[in-house]
N, C-alpha and C positions, 0 to 999 in steps of 0.2 A: 601202469597203474590203471585199474578199472574203477569207474565210479559205481554208485549204487544203481541197481537195475530199475527201481521204481521211483518216480518223482514223489516228493513228500510235500505235505502242506507246509506253508511258511509258519515259522514260530515267531514269538515276540522277540524283537531285537534285544540282544544282551546289553545291559547297561553297565559300563565300567565305572566304578566309584571307588573313592578312597575315604576312609574315616577322617573327619575333621580333627585337627590337633586341638586338644583340650588342655587348658592350664590346670595344674594341680591346685586343689584347695589349700588355702593357707592354714598351716598347722602351727599354732603358737608355741607348742612344746616340743617340736621335732625339728631336726635339721635334715635337709634333703641330701641324698647320696650324690657324690660327685659324678658329673656326666662322663668325665674322662675315663673313670674306671669301668663304666658300662661299655663304652666304645672299645676299650682294650679287651674286654672279655669276648667281643664278637669277632675279633680278627681271626682266631683259629677257625671258626666256623666258615667265614667267608673264604678263607684259603682252601679248605677242603671242598667247598662248593665249586670253586673255580677249577680245581683239579678234576672234579667229577664231570662238570658240564663242558669243559673246554674241548676234549677230544670229540664229543658228539657234535658240537657246533661245527668243528672243522669237517667232520664226515658229512654233515648235512649239506654243505655247499657243493659236494660232489655227487649227491644223489640226484641225477638229472632225469626226472620223469619228463617225457616229451609228448605224451598223448593221453587224453582222458576221453572216455566214452560214457555218455549218459543217454537215457531214454525216457520219454514221457509221452502221455496222450495229447493229441491235439485238442484245442478248445478249452484249455485250462484257464482259470481266471488269473488276474495279476497277483503276484506275491507268492506263488507256489515255489517252494524250494526245489531246485534242480540238483544241486550238489554243492559241497564245500571243497574248493580247490585247496585250501590250506590243509584240510584233513587228508584228502586223497593224494596230495603230493607229499604227505608225511612231514609237512613243515611244522605241524603242531600235533600233540597227542590226540588220538581219536577219542571223542567224547564218549563216555560210557552211557549206554542206553540212548543212542542218538535219536531214536524216535521220540524221546521226550522233548516237547517243544520248549521247555524251560531251561534246557541245558545251555550253559554259557561258557563251557570250557574252551571251545575253539576261539571264540571272540576274545576271551581274556588272555588266552595263550598268545594270540596274534598281537594283541595290544601291549602285552608285557615284554615282547621282544625288544631288544635294544641294539640297533635301531629297529623300529616296528616295521612289519611287512607291509608292502603295498602291492595291490593287484590292479591291473589296468588292461584294457583292450589295446591291441597294437595300433589300431586306428579306429576312428569313430564309425564310419560307414553307416550301416543300418542297425547297429547293435541295439540302440535304444528302442527300436521298434518292436523287438521280440523278447529280448532278455535284458536284465540289469545285473551288473556286477558290483558287489560291495567292495570298495577299494581297500577297506581295512580288514574285514573278516574273510574275504575271498569267497563269499557265498554267492551263488548264481541263482537268480530267481526269474520267474516269468514276469514280463512287463505288462503294461495296460493293453498293448496290442495283442489281441487273441491270435494264437497260432492256428492257421487253417492249412492242414496238410495238402488239401487239393489245390488251394491257391498258390502254395509255395512250390510244389513239386510237379503238379500236372499242368499248371499254366505257365509259371515262371521258372520252374526248375529245369535242369538240363546239364548235369555234370559240371557244375562250376568248380573252379580251383580254389586254393586256399587264399587267394589274394584278398586283402582287406581284413577288417576285424571280424566280419561276419559274411558268410556266403551260403548258398544253397546248393545241395548236391543230391541228385536222385539218379539211380541206376535204372535204365530201361528194363533190364533183365531181372530186377528184384523189386521187392516191395519197400525197400528202404528209402527214407526221406531224411536227409541230414542237414542240420545247421552247423556250419563250420566256423569256429572262432579261433583267433590267435590272441593269447593272453601273455602279458609280461609280468613277471614277479620281480620286484625290487625290494630292498636295495641290492647293491652289487654282491654283498656277501651271500645272498640267497637267490641270485639271479636265475630265472628260468624263462625259457621261451616254450610255452605249452600250447599244443594244438588240442582243442576241445571239439569233440563231435557230439552232437545232440541228435539222437534218432527220434523222429516224430512218428509215433504209433497212430495208426488209423483207428478212428471210432466211427460208428455207423451214424453219421450226421447228414447223410444225403439219401434221399429217396430215389429209386429208379425213375427215369423220365424218358418218354418216347420223344423222338425228334419232331414228330408231327402228331396232331391230335386226331386226325382221321387217316386210317390205314385201309386201303382197298386191295382186295385179292379177287382175281377173276378165275372162275372154274368152269370149264365147258360142261354142258349139261350131260354129256355122255361119258364123263370121267368115271372110270371104274372105281370100285371100292378099294381103299388103301392107297389111293393116289396121294402123294406127298407134295405139298407146295410150300416153298420157303416164304416166310412173312418178312417182307422188306421193312426197313426202319426198326430194327430191334431196339429195346430200351437200353439206355446208357446210365451208368452209375459211377460217379467219380470215386467212390470208395473202392477198396481193393479187397482181395481175398474173399472170405465168407461174407464180408459186408457188401460185396458187389451183387449183381443180379444172379440169382440161383435158379429160378424156375418161372414158368409162365402158366397161366390158366385162363379159360374163357368163363365169363359170367353166365352165358347161356350157350349150350352146344347144339340146341335145336334138334337133338337126336340124329343129327346128320354129320357132325364133325367131331373131331377131337384134336388135341394139341400134343406135340412131342417136341422135346428140346434136345439138340445135338451140340456137343462141345468140340471145338477144334483144338489143334495143338497149342494155340496161344491162350487157351482157357476161355475163349469167347463162346457164349451160348446163343444159338439161333433157334427161334421157335419155328416149327413146321406145322402146317394145317393138314390134317389127314381126313380124307373123305370116308365116311362110315355108312352112307346110304345112297340109294339111287336118286339122281337129281332130274328134275323136269322143269325147264324154264317156263313152259307154258302154264305150269301149275303155280310155281313161285319162282320169281326171277331174282330175288335178293334176300339175303339173311344179314341181320345186323346184331352184333353182340359187342361186349366190352372185353378187351384183352387186358389182363392184369399181369404186371411184372412184380416179382417179390424178391427182396434180397435176403441174405442169411443172417441179418443182425438180430439182436435180442433186445427189444421186440423187433420183428421184421418191419421194414418200411415198404410201401406199395406205390406203384405208378400205374396209370391206366391210359388207354386210348380207345377210341371207337373203331371197331373192326367191321368193315362192310364187305361181305362176300357176295360178289356179283356172279350170276350164272349166265354164261355166254351161250348164244343160240347156235344150234346146228340145224341143218336142213333135214328135219325129221317129220315134216308135215307137207302135204300136197294140196293144191287148190281144190275146192269143193263148191258146187253150185247148190243153192238153196232149193231150186225147183228143177225138175228134169224136163219140163216143157212149159212154154208160155204161149198163149193165143193172142193174136193181134189182128185188128181190122184196119184197112186203109181205104179211104174213098178214092175213087178213080180220078177225081179232079184235084187231088192233093198236089201242092206245089213241090218243086224239087228242093231238097234239103230239109223237108219236114221229118222230124224224128219219128221213127216207127216204133222202136222198142229199145230197151237197154238190158243187157245181161250183166250179172256181177258174181264173181266167184271169190271165195275167202281162203286165204292161206294164213295159218296161225303163227308161222315163223316171222322173223324180223329181217329188215334190210333186203339185201339181194336174195336171201332165201325165200322172201315172200313176194318177189316180183312176178307178176302174172301178165301174160300176153294172150290176146284172143285171136282166133282164126277160124275160117270155115273149114269144115271137113271136106275131104276130096269128093264126098258123095253129093255135095251141093252142086247143082247144075251151074254152068257158066252164065246162063241167062239170068238166073236168080242173083248171082254175084254181081252182074252188071246192073241189075235193077236196084238192089239194096246193098249199100256200102256199110261194112263193119269196121269200126275204129278198133284197131288192135290193142290200144292202151286203155280206153274207157269202156269198151264193150257196147257202145251206142250204135244202133242200126238206123241209118237215114235213107230216105228216098233219093236215089242217085240220078234217076232219069225220069222223064215224063211217062206216065202210064198210057200205053196205046190200046187200041181196041183189040189187038191180037194177043195181048198179055194174058198168061194163065191166071186164073182166078185164085188159086191156092199155091203158096210156096212154102216148102218145108226146108227151113234153114237149120242145119246141124252145126253147132258152135263148140269149139274146143277151147278150154282154159289151160294154157301151158305154163308149168312152173319148172325151175331148174332141177334136173334130175328126177322128174316126176312123170308118171303116166297122165296124159291130159284128162281133165274132167270134161264131161259131155252134157250139153243141154240142147233142147230143140225149140226154135221159135217158129210157130205155125202162123203164117201171115195170109189173111184172107182179104182180097181186093173186092170192094163194093163198087160196082159200076154206077155212075150218076148220069141219069137221063136229063133231069132238070137242073138248072143253075141255082146254086144256093143264094141266100140273101147276101147283100153287101153292107159292110160297115165302113163309113167314111169318117175318120176322126179329124177334128180341127182343134189344135191345142191352144189353150190360153196360157197355161204355165210354161216355164222354160222346158223345152224338150230337145234332147240331143241323142241321136241314134236310137230312138225308141224308148228312151229313159226320161221320165219326167222328174225334174228336180224341184223340191219344195223345201222351204226353210221351216225348221221346227218353230213351234209357237206361232205358226200362222193362225190368223183368227178363224173361228168357225164359219162354215159355208164359203170357204175360199174356192173359187171355180178352178177347175183343172182343164177340162176340155169339153167341146160339143161333139156329139156323135150323130151322124145322119144315117138312118137305116133305109135301105132300098131293096125292092124286090125286082130282080131283072125280068121276071116273067110278067109282072104287073097284074097278076090275078090271084095272088095269095096274100093272106093277112100275115103280117110279120109282127112278132112280139120281141121285146128286148128286155134283158135283165142283167144284173151285175153278179158275177161269180167270184168268190174269193173273200178273204177276211181282211178287215181293216176299217178305219174310220172314214169310209167313203159312202157316197149315195149317188145313184143314177136315177134321175126323175125326168119325166116329159117336160119339155120346155114350151109352155103355152105362149102365144096362141098357135104355134106352128105344129104341123103334124110330122111325125117320124123324126123329130128333133129331141135329143136327150142331153141333159147337162150332168156332167160328173163333177161333184164338189165334196169338200170335207165336211164331216159331221161333228168333230171335236178337235181340241188341241192335240197336237202330236208332239211326242217327246223323243228326241234323238237318242237319249240315254237308255230308253226302254226298247226301242226298235228303230232300226235305221233304214230298212228296205221292205217294200211291200210289192207283191205281184198279184194283180187282179185281172179279170177278163170280162169284157163286154160280149155277151152272148146274144145272137139274133137267131130266131127260128121261125119257120113258117108253119102253116097248118098241115103241110104234108110231112112234117117231121124233119125237114132239112134244117140244119143249124150251122152257124159259123161263129168262131171266137176271135176276138181281138185282144191280145195280151197287152196289158198296160203295166209297165214297171215304174214304181215310184221310189225315188231315192231322196231321203231326207238330208238336208244340209245342217250341220251342227251350228249352234249359236252359243255364245259365251253366257250361258244362263246358270252356270254352277260355279260357286266359289270353292276354292280348295278346302279340304276338310282334314284336320289333324286327327291321327288315330287316337291321341290322348290330349284332351284340352289342358290337362295339368301334368307336367313332367316333373316328377320328384326325383332329384338326382343327389348323389353323395360323392364326395371326393375327399381324400385324406390331405390334410394340410401339408405344406412344404412340397407340393407337387412339382414335377419337372415342368419347365417352360413348354408352352404349346401342348399341354396335356389334353387328351381326348376326354370329352364329357359324355356325349351321346350323338346319335344320328337322328335328326328330325325327319319325319316322313309324313307327308300330306298327300292326299289323293284328290284328283279333280276328274269328275265324270265327263267333262268335255273332251273333245278330240283335237288332235293337231296342236297348233300353237296355243289354242285356248285351254288345253289341258296340261301345258308345260308349267311346272311350279318352280318358282324361285323363293329363296328363304332370306329373311332379313331380320336383324335385331330390332327390338322396339326402342323407342327413345329413352326409356328408363333403364336400359342395360348399361352397366359400367363399361368403360372403354377398353378394359383388358380382356373382355370376352370377344371371341371372333366366331362368325358363322359363315360357312361357305355357302354362297347363294345357289350353287348348282347341286352339290352333294348333300347339303343340309347338315354337315358335320359341325358340331359345336365344340369349340376348344377354349381354353383359358391360356393367355399368353404369359402370365406371370405366376409367381408362387403365391398361394393364398395362405393367410395366417389366421387360424381360428380365433386366436386371442385378439386380433384386430377386428375381425368381423366373422360371425359364425354362419349367418344365413343370408342368402341372396334371393331376391324375387324380382323377376323382370319378364317382359313379354317378348315373343318372337312372332313374326308375320310370315304367312305363306301367300304369295301373290302369283296369279296366273298371268299368261301373256295375251289375254283377250283385249278387245277394244270396246268399251273401256275395261281395264283389268278389274278382277275381283280378288278379294283377299279374305283371310280369316286369321284369327289371333289365338295363340296358346300361351300359357304361363309356365315359366321355368322356375321351379323352387329348388335351389341348390343349398345343401347343407354341407358345411365343411367339417369333416370328422377330425377329432382331436388326435394329435400325435405328441408323444412325450418329448417335446423340444424345449421345455422350460424347466430349469432347475428351481428347486425351492429357493425362495428369497426371504431373507430375514429383514424385518423392519429396520433394524440397526445392524451395522457391522460389528459394533462392540456394545455389550450390555454391561452396566455396572449396577450392583446392588449393595446397599449398606444394611448390614444385619447386626443386631446386638449379639454379643457373645452369650453363650449359654442358651441360645435359641433352641426351643424344644425340637426333638427329632421328628422328621416328616412335617415340620411346619412349612408354610408357604413363604418362600423367599421372594419369588417374583415370576412374572409370566414372560416366556420367550415367544414373541410373536413372529410367525413365519407364514408366508403365502406362496401359492403356486398357481401360475396363470393357466395351467392346463385344467382339463375337466375330467370328471369321473375318477377312475382309479389312477390315472396319470396325475391328478391333482391331489391325491391323498398323500399326506405327509406324515412320516414317523420321525420322532425326535429321539435322540439318544446322546448320552454323555460319553465322549470319546475317552477322556482321561478323568481320573479321580472318580471313576464310577463306583468305587467301593465306599465313597463318602456321599456322593450326590446322585440323585435320580430325578428324572423328568417325566411328567405325565404326557403321554403321546397325544391324548385327546385335547387337553386344555393347555398344554405347553407350560404347565406349572413346574418350576424348579423347586426341589426340596432337598434338605440335608437328612441323611439317614440317621445321623447321630448328632448329639449336641456339640457345638463348636466352642473351642477355648481360644481366645485371642492370645493368651500368654504362650500357648504352644505354637500357634500359627496365626498371624494377623491378617492374612489375605490369601485368596485362592484364585488361580487362573484356570478356567475350564474352557474346553472346546466342545461345542454342541454341534452334532451333525444332523442335518435334515435330509431324509431320503424319501423320494416319492415312490409311488406304486407302479411306475411304468416299466416297460420291458424294452430295452434295459433301463434300470433305474438310474435317475440323476440325483445328485446330492450337492450340498453346500454346507459350509461350516461357519460358525460365528464364535467370537471370543467373548467369554463371560468372566467378568472380574467381580469377586465377592470380597468386600472389605468388612471386617468385623469391628464393630464399635465397642469400646471398652465399657465394662460394667465393674463397679467397685466390689469385686469378689475376692480380693486378696488383701489381708491385713498387712501392715508394715512388718517386715522381718528384721529383727534386731541382730546385727552381726557382731557388735561389740557393745558391752562385754559379752563374752561367749557363754557365761554361766552366772546364775545368781549366787554362786558360791565363791566367785573370784573376788579379790579385794585389792586395794591400792594403798600403799604407805604414803601418808602426807606428813611432811616435816613441819614442826611448829614454826619454823623460821620462814615459812612461805608467806610472801607479801600479799596483802589484799589486792584483788584484781588479777592475780595470776591464774592461768588455766591449770586445772588439776587433771582432768580427764575429759572424755566425751562419750556420748552415746551415739552409735552409728547404726542407722537402719536404712533399708531399701524397701521399695514397694513395686511389685511386678506390674501394677496397673499403669495407666498413662494419664496425662492431663492433670486435672485437679484431683483425680482419684489417687495420684501418686505424690501429691504435695504433702510433705510430712511436717508435723509440728511436735515439739518436745515440751513436756511439762513435768514438774515434780508434784505428785498427788499424795505422797505420804512420806513422813520423815520420822526417824528414830535415832536417838543418840544424845550425847551431852549437849551439843550445840549444833543441830543439823541446819538451823537457819543461817549458818555461816556460808552455806553453799547455795548457788543459784545456777540455773541451766538456761542457755540461750534457746529460745523456742524454734529458731530457724536452723542453727547449726548443730545443736545438741551439745555444745561445749559447756562443761561445768567449771565454774570459776569460784575462787575464794572471795567472799564479800567483806570479811572483817578479819582483823588480826586474831590469831589463835592464842589463847591463854592457857594457863596451867589447868584450868577447870575444863578446858575443851578436849583434853586428851581422852582417847578411847575410840570405840567403833561407831561411826556414823553410817546409818543405812537410809538411802534415798530410793523411794519407789517412783520410777520414772514411767510416765505414760507416753507412748509413741502413737500418734493418731494421724490418719490421713484426712483429706478434705473431700472425701467421696460423697456422691449423691446417689440415692436420697438419704443414706445414713452412713456416716463415717465409720471406719473400722479402726481398731487400735490393738496394740500389744503393750505389755508391761515388762519391765526388767528392774532388777534390784541392783543398785550401784552401792558397793561397800567401800567406805573410806576409813582407814585406820590412822588416826592422828597420834603420832609418837615419834621419838627420836630414832628408834630402831625397832626391829621386830625381834624380840628376845624369846618369845614363847609362841611358836606357830600353832601348837596344839591348842593353846588357849583361844587363840583367834578363831581357829576352825570350830571349836566348840560353840563359840558365840554365833558363828555363821549357821550352825546346824539348828540353833534354836529358832522356833517360829517367831518372827518379830511381831510385836503388837503395834501396828501402825494404823492410825486413823486415816481413812481415805478422804482426801480433799476433793469434793465434787466440783471440779472446774475444768473447762475445756482448754486445751492448749491453743494459744493464739499466736499468729505471726503478725506482729504489729510494729509500727514505727513510732517511737515516742517523739512527740514534737519538742523542739527546743524552746525553753522558756527564757524570756529576757525581762529584765527589770526595766520598767518604764519610769523614767525620772520625770518629776513634775517640773513645770516651768513654762516659759513662753513658747518653747519648741515642741510642745506636746502634739499638736496636730501634725506637724511635719514628721515627727517620730512615728506617730500612728500610721500615717500613709506609707512611710518607708517600711514599717513592720508588715503591713498588709502585703506590699509588693514582695518583700523578702520571703514571707511565709508562702505566698503563691509560687515563687520561684523554687523554694525548697521542696514544696509539695510536687511540682512538676518534675524536678530532677529526681526526687525519691521515687516517684511513680515509674519513670523511665528506667531507673536502676532496678526496681523490682521486676519490671517486665523483662529486661535483659537477663537478670539472674534466673528468672523462671524459664526462659528459652534455653539458656545454657544448661540449667538443671535437667530440662526435658531431653536435651541432646545427649548429655552425659548418661541419663537414665536409659535411653535407647541403646547407647553403646554398651552399657552394662548388661542389657538384656541379650544382645547378640553375643557377647563374650562371657555369658553366664554372669556371675556376681563377682566382681573383682574389688577387693578392699584396697583403697589407697594406703600404701604403707609408709610413704615418706612423711615424716613428721608425726607418725603415730606410734612407731615402734619405740621411740624415745619417751613418749608420754604414757603409753599404755603399759599395763603390767601383764606378765604372763600369768596364766591361770594358777592360782594358789601360790604365787611367788611375789613377795612384797618388793616394792621399788620406791625409793625415796625421791620425792619431787621437791625442788626448791627453786628459788628465783636466781640462784647463783649460776 
């Protein structure tokens, strides 16, 4: 047996009902048909029905369907109908027009089975998580747990067997994803063990996603056009088929590349980068674009990652000198190790491809090589030995720059030696500041005019005038130190800042009148001081986090800079004293986290300080402010002010009148806190305003039809997903006197009763019986005679409470004939009582000899004067004769006590009677109107049939 191929929306559950048994109305002039005759007339029909249904019932027990297959899309909401096992196993007739959601044929057919069918899962397992099975109708629906095909079959699936009530099965070679269930059908007469397969169809609910956000591809700069390079880390999509990844594209091709996609035997698609132009790393060494993966859904979903195309270097450049020749002069008295010149070549390649070594050409004489040393790495030429008198005056040094796989570049250094006849001046330094290996160390922020060193200038010849000056840039000054001659003081001229400049190189130059000069290089190194506090990049950090966060959730990474160096520039981070204890700040990394879940409804905004402290002595610090806003999440269901609401409404309340306000709140904010109200049941009668929560009735309500209503109101918020709650509403209708008393007996103004002249005074003759559909005082009925007609109508009186009519005096010969009493039946309603009237006809005679004559009298319109008096239910007090005598005071006291007791007992009796009457009246309303027959059939007459009444 195959189930339907498409899942259907759930329909309203069928309601099985049976009409309530109704008692037939009392018909005074008819006899009911015997019940036994009707039952005997049904026997042949029941026998034929048994003969027809019996064989099919037997055959049904052997129709053993063992497997059903259904299919539905993943992600369907709760309550979607998957299939009806009762129909698909042919245990009940298939409902015509099954797509109609109101069809109740299967449910009724299942319920009317005797014994009824029962459907159940073989074992509970995980069945309640994904599907629900109706035990009576056999309908299978989706449950509140949304079915995710990828979670079931890609993560947790893997060829599960049939064990348990529900299991998961997916075949690696196919796209099928199955939920497997075992269902038992009982009772024994219809027993089945059914295997149900539910195929979960894929929908495009997942976008392609690259495993990494940054993808790098390296291409050599000499790659030829049409070179193909596979892009690692292709995008993944949990969806299958056309819903999976179909194509790739680049957001910017830079006119140098394109993409191609190849598909292997397993259907996996791999993007390839194709070179479309000539590359040159020295022109551009990197290209950045966005690679986009697109699936085949409708609409398609996209995933992206950053693609960085790096161009690798090849050795396609050789070293080059900027100048082909440099000219250098050297004094003959120069000391060994003095730098003479420096050559430098440039190679545009990178790494080992750009390594350059320097060497002398073979044309350079060995004597020049011995005099001038060339550093093969730096290209610096230094004086290697002392210049003698026989040394050549000019040296031509040919220097080669050698690169890997390249022809050497050539430059020439022409060195001219100037022979010195006279000795140059001498500079003798004496340092005041700390000096180590020719480097003077000064602290930053030293005061102005801080002395550094004294310099003594001497002329070895003793016959030339020597001048001295300072060469170089910096906050320094060289001035003669009075009163001494040839003494100079080097000092600072302004405050120095280590963060602006850390190193200075100056020279003290001495020269004589013959043009000979000498330099003394002074190197000044500043020492850092902790004069800078850490600085936050942002003094105010505005952060957001969604409530119900995971523990130890990352908030941000603080970053502060310190211009100082060394330990003085090392920054540590600390929380301010106003920070809550559940925030944590790593002192080294500056990572700010929150250790607990935050609840927006408890607190929405946090504001506290953080400190950045350096490691100087004393330490310096700065402060920043963290302003954290907790974003709302739909984690609170709407909450009614009361679980149960009760409203009292008078009946006949106008349509769309305001019954009452349903108050509901939602602790969430924004759309998550917006609440919509709706009536779940009785929505055809009641409606509720979403904005005000005002409950209204669409139509006017009648208490006599229904005295109370029980509603369920649902409140749904605007979150995703939406949360809801329900409340019970009870509406009680208050009675209004809108129903006049209904006279049930006598049934007609044309009916009459024969009263025998021998009837004794005080004997009951007949009664007037009426009911009122209202309740309370609105249903308390009083009877009175408001009009009389006949020979002696005063002979009859009516009990205002019971409606019993009794004979007050003996009937004489002159009293014979038709007596007509107009009886008014009135309730005690407020604000105005309602009433009905009925004519009671009493024919005083020994017998009825001429019915046509009596009927002619009844047809005549009676001339009755209406007595304007209201019917009252009263209790007449008992009168006692008070005898005179000496015991009068005692008798008066006893009378007062007796009267009070009688009044108390009478009041309690009236209260009990009214309670019982109200109870009987309610029972009469539930069972329609039932006339008490016992004691009335013998006293009442049939319509138009005389009956003699006597006291015998």
